N, C-alpha and C positions, 0 to 999 in steps of 0.2 A: 698597850695602843695598838688598835687594830687598824688595818690597812683598808684604805679608803674603796669603795665598793667601784668597780670598773663597768663601764658601758657595753653591752652585748657588741662582739665584734661582727664586721660586714660579713665574715666569712661563717657566724653563726646562723647569720639571717639567709646566707646561700643554702644551706643545709636542709632547707625547706622540700615538700615534694615538687619533684619536676611537673607540674600539670602540663605542659606543653608533650611531655614524653608519655605520660599516660595516655593523654587523648590520642596521639598518634599510634600508640600500640594498639590500642582498642579499636582505632578506624581501620589501621593495617589488616589485621585478623579478620575483621566483621568484611571488609571490602573483598579479602580474598575468598572466603566463604561464600559471600552472596553473588560475586562472578562466575565461581564453579558452579553454584545451582542456576544460576541464568543460562550459562551456555549448556551445561550437560543435562541439566533436569527439566527447567523450564523451557529452554529454546527451542527442542524438537517440536513441541505442540503449538509454538507460536502460529498466528495464521500469517499468510493464507494457506499454509500448509506447504508439502512437496510434489503437487501433482503436475508442476509445469516448471521451467525453466525459470520463468519470471517470477512463479511463487517462491522458487527455492532462494532466488536471490534478493526477494523483499524480506524473507524470513530470515536469511543472513544479515541484510541491513537493520532489521529491528532488535537482533541478538548485539550486534556491537554497538548500537546506540545505548540499548540497556546496559552493557558491559561498562560502559562509560559514563552514565549517567549515575549509576549506583553507588560509586564511591563519594561523589559528589553530595548527593543526598545523605549517605550515610554520615559524612563529614559533619554537616550541619546538624543533624539529629543527635550525635555523639557528644557535639559539643555543647548542643541546647541542654541536654541531659546531666552532662556533667556540671555544667554551671549551676543546674538545679539544685543539684546535690551537695555539691563542695561550696558554692560561692553563695548559697542562699542565707538570708539574714537569720542568725540565732536570735533565740529568746533573751531578750535583755542587752541584745547589741544594738545600739542605736549611734554607733560613730561613723561618719563617712568612711567612705572606702578610700584607698590612695590615690593620690591623683594621676592620672594616666596623661602622657603628653606623645602617645604612639609608639610604634615598635617596628623599625625601618625594615628589620630582617622578616617577621611576620607578613608586612606589607608587600616585600619584595616577594615573596614566597607564593602569597596569595595572588597577585597580580601576575607573574611569571604561570603558576598553574594554570588558572583560569584562560589565559591567552592562549595557553598550548593545548587546552581542551576544545577551545571554541574553535581556532585555526584549525584543527585537525580533524574536528567534525564538518567545516566547511570545505575543507578539500576531499574529505571522503565522499561528503554527498556529492559533490561536483564530477568527482571521478565515476562514482555508481550510476548517475544521471547520463553521464557522455558515454557510456558502455553498455554491453548488452543488458546490464541490472536495472537500466532504467526503461527497457525496451516495452515492457508491458503499459508503460502509463500513456499512450498516446501522444506522438512527438509531432503533431502536426503532418501536413503533407508530404515533406522533407527531413525525415529523421537522421540524426546524426550517425546512427549506428545501423547497421544492417546485417542480419544474418547470410553465410555464406550458403551456396550448394542449392539442391531443390527446396522452394518455398511453396507451400500450398496459400493461395489467395483466397480470403473469404471477405465477402463484402458483407457488414452491417448495415442494414438500411432499417432505420428507427422511424415508427411513426406512430401517431396516435390511434390504439395504445398497445403496440405489439412489435416485435423484434423480427424481421425474416432475413434470410442468409441466402447470398448469390455467388456461386462459384463459376469464375470466369474460364477455369482451366477445364470445366465440363459443359461448355457449351452455353454457360450462362443462364441455367436455371436457376430458379428463385423459389426456396422452400422456407417453411416456419421450423425446420428441424436443422439444430447445429449438431453436427457431426464432423470429427476429427480424427484422425489418424495417430496412433502413439509414435513418438520418436521422429517425427517429421516438423520441421520448422512451419510456422504460420503465421502469414502476414494479414492482420485485419485491416481492412479498409473500412473504416465507421464514418457514416454519413446520416441525415435526416431528410423527411420528405416534408416535415411539417415544420415543429415546434424544436426547441431544444432537449434532447433526451441525454442519457449518458450510458453507455453500454460497460456492465458491470459483470465478468464473469469470474465471479468470486475465488474459485478452487485453482483457476491459472494465472491468478494474479493480474488481470486484465481490467484496465478501466480506462475508457476513452470517451471524450464527449463526443456527442452525435449532433453538429449542428447541420443547418440547411445550408447547402451550395459549399460545405467545406469537407475535405476528407482528411480524416484523424487516423493515422497509421500507428498501431501496436504491433510486437510482435512477441511469439512465446514458441515453445516448443513441449509438447505435451510428455509427460514421460511416465506415466503410470494410466492404467485402465480407469475407467469410472465415469461417474457423473459429475456434470457441470451446474451449478446454479447460475442463471442470468437473470439479473434484475434491473430495472432504470433507477441510475442513482441520481437523477434530478425531476424537481417536479416539473410534471410534464403536462396537468391538466385533471379532468375529473377524476379519469380511472388510471393515477399513476400508479397508486399502490396493487393494483393488477395487471401491470405491465413487468411480468416475468414469466420465466421457462425454463425449461432444463435441457442443456446438452449432453453430448456423449463422448467419449474419446475411446476409440475401436482400434482393434489390429489393424494393420494395412491392409491385409487381404478383405477384410470384412467392409472396411471404408470404401476400397475400390468398388466392390461388389455394389454395395449401396448406392453410391454414386453412379454407377452406370445404370443401375435401374432406375434410379430417380430420374436421370436425363431422358431416358426413353420415355417413361410415363408421363413427364411433364414437356415434352415436346411441344404439343402442340400449344400449351399457355406460353411457353417461352417463347415461340414466336410471335405471340402478341406483344412482349415487354419491349420496351426502347433499347437499342442496341447498350451494351456494358459500357458503364462510365463510372469514375470515381464518383461524381456527383450528377446529378439528374435536374433539369431545368423544370420548374413548377407546370409548365404549358404539357409537359410529357406525364404527369401524376394522374392525369385522369386514365390514362392507358395503362397505367400500372394498376389502378384501382379495378379495372375491368378485368385484367388478367388474375388479378388476386381475387377477385369474387369467383371467378370461373374455377379457382383452384380452392375455394371454400375458405379463402383467408381474406376477410376483409381487413381494410386500414386505410391509412392516411386520410383524406376528407372524406373517406365513407366509414371511417372509425371502426373500431374493434370492442366491442362489448364482451365480457366474459360469460360463456352459457349459462353459469351458475347465480348470476346477477337476477334478482327477481323482475327489474324494471331497465325495458330494453327501448330508450327513445326513440 
């Protein structure tokens, strides 16, 4: 007489593969590799570069967010790929899968982990915006953070379709050339004479809206010599695409020599300008136009058309 067959024990069922451990192990290894590559390989080449303090801070912010986001993305992709390979329907298998009624441990881990990530990013973003890291973003007329020490004032005046720059600490002359000294903190006071523009000095990590009647402040400190690309980042009319120029970060001695020479050269034109102010009343714009026309720079209600354009309205 043979012994009756016994049903498989629960222990036998539990001896199957630990899918959660497999997924976790694959996720952990790939996350460490990805975060290392982001921080040390990809990170140093992220925009906007390292030409100024604001640019360095923005590059750091992007690296931190990328390092935090990569493991989340990898978890979703690895789980999806594992499910496709391991839990796909086999040929001839037409049975329903086992009924699932939730897993409190998995749900608790997921809710806790995602909550920590979201709140950490929120706290990180708040701190970054409230300190020097957010200084290049144009924080209105009363920014939360201000640099100490000697700060160079540069007023950015946007107009259709050109940026001009006024230097109040050098007699208030206005020029179409953006020149900055390396190693010195700069305060940009950004405004407009006509419509809404946006001052975007890419390599400096500075981007501030230029609104008529509003002074929008942004800070940065140039750290390296070189050329700066300046563009308008707000659709402002017919020749918006041609509203760009190039600035330069110079040695301190070269900047001082340039500022002194330009101040002397433009003295007669500076006398025609209204007194320096963070914003300008529309009634004084015609006087600004006259001075700019005499300097060979048309703008505001006189408009500026690039010389390479075949049609000059």
